[in-house]
C-alpha positions in Angstrom: -17.9 -21.2 15.5 -17.1 -18.5 12.4 -16.1 -20.3 9.0 -12.5 -19.5 8.4 -11.7 -17.0 5.8 -14.7 -15.2 6.1 -16.0 -17.9 3.5 -19.4 -19.8 3.8 -19.0 -23.1 5.8 -17.6 -25.1 2.7 -14.6 -27.8 3.5 -11.6 -26.2 1.8 -9.1 -28.8 0.6 -5.1 -28.3 1.5 -4.4 -27.2 -1.8 -7.6 -24.3 -1.8 -6.0 -23.3 1.7 -2.4 -22.7 0.4 -3.7 -20.9 -2.7 -6.1 -18.5 -0.7 -3.2 -18.2 1.8 -0.7 -17.1 -0.9 -3.7 -14.6 -2.8 -4.4 -13.0 0.7 -0.5 -12.7 1.2 -0.3 -10.8 -2.4 -3.2 -8.4 -1.3 -1.4 -7.6 1.7 1.8 -6.8 -0.4 -0.3 -4.8 -2.6 -1.8 -2.9 0.1 1.6 -2.7 1.7 2.8 -0.8 -2.1 -0.5 1.6 -1.9 0.8 2.7 1.8 4.3 3.4 0.7 3.5 5.8 -2.0 1.9 8.0 0.2 5.1 8.6 2.1 6.8 11.4 0.3 10.5 11.2 -0.5 12.7 14.2 -2.1 11.6 13.1 -5.5 8.2 14.2 -6.8 5.8 11.0 -7.8 2.5 11.7 -9.2 0.8 8.8 -6.8 1.7 11.2 -3.9 -1.4 13.3 -4.8 -3.7 9.8 -4.8 -4.8 10.3 -1.4 -6.2 13.7 -2.0 -9.6 14.5 -3.1 -11.4 17.5 -4.1 -15.0 18.7 -4.1 -16.3 18.3 -7.7 -20.2 19.2 -8.3 -21.0 17.7 -4.6 -18.6 15.0 -5.2 -15.5 14.1 -3.7 -12.8 12.7 -6.6 -9.5 11.9 -6.5 -7.4 15.0 -8.4 -6.4 12.5 -10.6 -10.1 12.5 -12.2 -10.7 15.9 -12.4 -6.9 16.9 -13.8 -4.1 15.5 -15.8 -1.4 14.8 -12.9 2.0 14.5 -14.5 5.9 15.5 -13.7 7.4 18.8 -14.8 11.1 17.8 -13.5 12.0 15.1 -11.0 10.9 17.7 -8.1 7.8 19.1 -9.5 4.3 17.6 -10.2 2.4 19.7 -12.5 -1.7 19.3 -12.6 -3.4 20.4 -15.6 -7.2 20.8 -14.6 -9.7 19.7 -17.2 -12.1 22.3 -16.2 -11.1 26.1 -15.9 -13.0 26.7 -12.2 -11.2 23.5 -10.9 -7.7 24.9 -10.5 -8.2 26.9 -7.4 -10.6 23.8 -5.4 -7.4 21.5 -6.4 -5.0 24.0 -4.8 -7.1 24.1 -1.5 -7.3 20.4 -1.3 -3.6 20.0 -1.9 -2.6 22.7 0.9 -5.1 21.0 3.4 -3.8 17.6 2.9 -1.4 16.4 5.5 1.3 16.0 2.8 2.9 19.4 3.2 3.0 20.7 0.0 2.4 24.1 -1.6 1.0 24.4 -4.6 1.7 27.2 -7.3 -0.5 28.4 -10.0 0.7 29.5 -13.5 -2.2 30.3 -15.8 -4.3 27.1 -16.3 -1.1 25.0 -14.8 -0.6 24.1 -11.1 2.7 23.6 -10.2 3.5 21.7 -6.9 7.4 21.4 -5.8 8.6 19.1 -3.4 10.4 20.5 -0.5 13.5 19.9 0.5 13.9 17.7 3.6 15.6 18.0 6.5 17.8 15.2 7.7 15.4 14.9 10.7 12.3 14.4 8.8 14.1 12.0 6.7 14.7 9.7 9.9 11.1 10.3 10.9 9.9 8.9 7.8 12.2 6.0 7.9 11.1 5.2 10.7 7.3 5.0 9.5 8.3 2.9 6.7 9.8 0.4 8.9 6.3 0.7 10.9 4.4 0.1 7.7 6.7 -2.7 7.0 6.0 -4.3 10.2 2.4 -4.0 10.0 2.6 -5.9 6.9 4.8 -8.6 8.1 2.1 -9.0 11.0 -1.0 -9.2 8.6 1.6 -11.7 6.3 2.0 -14.0 9.6 -1.6 -13.9 10.6 -2.5 -15.5 7.3 -0.1 -18.1 7.8 -1.4 -19.0 11.0 -4.9 -18.8 9.3 -3.9 -21.0 7.1 -2.3 -23.7 9.5 -5.3 -23.6 11.6 -7.5 -24.4 8.6 -5.5 -27.3 7.9 -5.3 -28.5 11.5 -9.1 -28.4 11.6 -9.0 -30.7 8.3 -6.7 -33.4 10.5 -8.9 -33.0 13.6 -12.0 -33.5 10.8 -10.3 -36.7 9.2 -10.2 -35.0 5.8 -6.4 -34.8 5.6 -3.5 -36.7 6.9 -0.8 -35.6 9.2 1.7 -35.9 6.4 -0.5 -33.7 4.3 -0.5 -31.2 7.0 3.2 -30.9 7.4 3.8 -30.6 3.9 1.1 -27.7 3.7 2.6 -25.9 6.6 5.8 -26.1 4.9 4.5 -24.6 1.9 2.6 -22.2 3.7 6.0 -21.1 5.5 8.3 -20.8 2.2 5.2 -18.5 0.9 5.4 -16.6 3.8 9.1 -16.1 3.9 8.9 -14.8 0.0 6.3 -12.5 0.9 8.3 -11.1 4.1 11.5 -11.0 1.8 9.6 -8.6 -0.6 8.1 -6.3 2.2 12.1 -6.2 3.8 13.0 -5.4 -0.1 10.2 -2.9 -0.4 11.0 -1.2 3.2 15.0 -1.1 1.8 14.2 0.6 -1.6 12.1 3.2 0.1 14.3 4.0 2.5 17.0 4.5 0.1 14.6 7.0 -1.8 13.8 8.9 1.4 17.5 9.3 2.4 18.6 10.2 -1.1 19.3 13.8 -1.3 
C-alpha cells in the first residue's frame, strides 16, 4: 500500500496528521487565489500578466522579470521594458495570450488598457469563478478525507484510541469548514469585482 500524504512510511501521530491536513488546505487556498488573479475583472491588475511569458534570449520568462509592470490608472497597466528591444516581444506575447488584451506602445512605454466587458462576458466570468471555487472546495474535502483515513489507520493499527479519532475528525472538520468559508468569501469578492461596472 502506498504511504499516505506522499511521505515515506513513517507513522504520523494524530497532531501531525491534523497539521499536515491544515498546511495542505492552506496550499489549496493559495493555489485558488493564484487562479483567481488570472481571471480578468474590469479593473487593471498587474498580476493579470503573471501568466504571460516572453522570449528573452532563448528563455521563456514572465513579463515581470524583463520589465517594470505597474498601474497608470484604474483601467490601464503600464509596462516599462528594461531593454530597448523587448517592447515588441512583450506586446506580441500579450496579444497572443488568451487574456483578450490589446497593448499599445508609446515610445518606451507599453500601455495595456482593460477593455470594457459586456454583461454577458461578466456572467461567463462569474461562472468560471464559481467553478474554480468548487474545484478548490473539492481539493479541501479530499484532504479532509485523506486525514480521516490516516487517523482510521492509526486506530486500526492500535496506535490511537477511538476517542482520539473522534477528536481529530472533529478538529479536521473545523479546519475544513474554515477553509471552505474562506473559499466562499474569495469567490464572492471576485464576483463583486467582476460585476462592478
